Every structure is written in C-alpha cells, then in structure tokens.
N, C-alpha and C positions, 0 to 999 in steps of 0.2 A: 798482760803486757810486761810484766817485770820479770818473767822467766828468762834464765840465761842457760843456753845449752853449752857444754863444753866441746868446742870445735877445734882445739889445740892451739888456740892463740889468746894471749892475755890481754889484748886491746878490750877496753870495757864495752865496747859496741858489738864485737864478734859473738855471734851466738845468740843476739838478742833481735827482736823484730825491728826493722828499719824504721826509724822515726819518720813521721809523715811531715816532710819539709816543704815549704813554699820554695819553688825553683824558678829562676829566671833563665831561659833558654836563649842563647844569642849573646854576642859580644857587645859591650856598650859602644856606642858611637852615634854620630848624627845621621848616618845613612842606613843604619841597621835597625831591622824590626825585630824586637824581642817579644817572647812569649812567656806568660807565667802559667805554671802548672803546679801540680803537688807530686811528690815522689810516689805516692800510692797510685797515681794514674799511670805511671810508667810500667807497673806490674800487670796491667790489663792485657798485654800482649802475650802473657803466658811464658815469657823466657826470662832469664836473669839479666841484670844490667850492671855495668860498671859505671858508677856514678863519680865522674871527674869534676870535683867541685871547684878547681883552680886552674883547669886548662893545662894540665901536665901531659904532654903528647906521649911521653914514654909509658905512661899507664895504658893509654889506647893501644900503643904499638905492641905491648906485651900481650894484649887480650885479642889481637886482630886475628888470630888463627881460630878463634872460637866464634866468628861472626855467624850470625843465624841462630846460636844458641845464647849468646850474650851480647846485648846491644850497649854500645858505649855511648854514654849521654855526658856532654859537657854542660853544666849549669851552675849558676851562682846561687848561693844560699847565705843565710845568716849564720850558719854553723861556722864555728872557728876551731873546732877540735880535731878535724880530720881533712885531709886533701882529696882522699879517694875512698870509695866503699864498693865492694863487690856484694850484690845483693842476689840470693837465689829467688827462684820464681814464686816461692811460698813467702817472700818478704823478709827472710832471715838474713842478717849480716854475716857473710862467709869470710870476709877479709876486709881489713881497714888499714889506711896509710896515715899515720898521725900528721898533724900540721908540721910542714917544714922539714919532715924526715926525708932522706934520700930513698928513692924507691929501689927496694930489693926485689928485682923482677922474679927471682926464684920463688919467693913466698907467694907472690900473685899467681905465677904459673901453677904452682902446687895447688892452690885453692881452686883454680880454674879446672884443673885435671880431676880433682877430687869430686867437684860438684857438678862439672859439665862434661866429664869424659876427655878422652884424647883429642886434640884437635884434628879437624878433618884434613 
C-alpha cells in the first residue's frame, strides 16, 4: 500500500493507490436523498473515475470527452488535502488537484490522454 510509482507529478497521492474513502453522494438539503459508499466501490465498473470532492464543474467539463472510459463522480468526503482525483481502473491515482488550487485543465487532459487514450 505504500508503493509510489513515478507518474510525472509531484503531488504525494499521484502514483499511489487511491485511499479507500467513505463518500457521500448527492448534495445536502432537505429534499435530497444522499447515499453513502466507499471509493473502492466505484472501481467495480472497470473504468477510471474523476472524483470531484468539492463539486467543481470545470473538472467534470474537462473530462467530458472521456465519458464511457472515465466516470465523473461528485461526492463529499472528510479529506481536506485535495479537491479532485483522477483514478485509473487499477485504483492508482493518476492526477490530483490540491485543495483550493485553480484547475489547470491542461494537466488533467494530459493525464486523461495518457491513461485513457484520445477522446472519442
């Protein structure tokens, strides 16, 4: 679990296995039904996922061309060190957006191209 592969990004999570986090799907509110799951459950479909932890629409927009190969999941968790993670189907973190940092879509698109091929 403590192995880190060099994937060309210096964020401490990139190149490591995605930590299994408790996730709350759905937005809080009186009329909203929320579901609780774990990040490991999202890997069961056999494709990668972009885990948007703080509902930053620009991350999902940047990954939209990879729909079918990468699922975008918006879910809250108790992690405070990242706003978004791109997870490969094998559970390895391929890209991370640190908390509060502006999204550089170029780095996300580069990671998507590297691990999931050219968009359809």
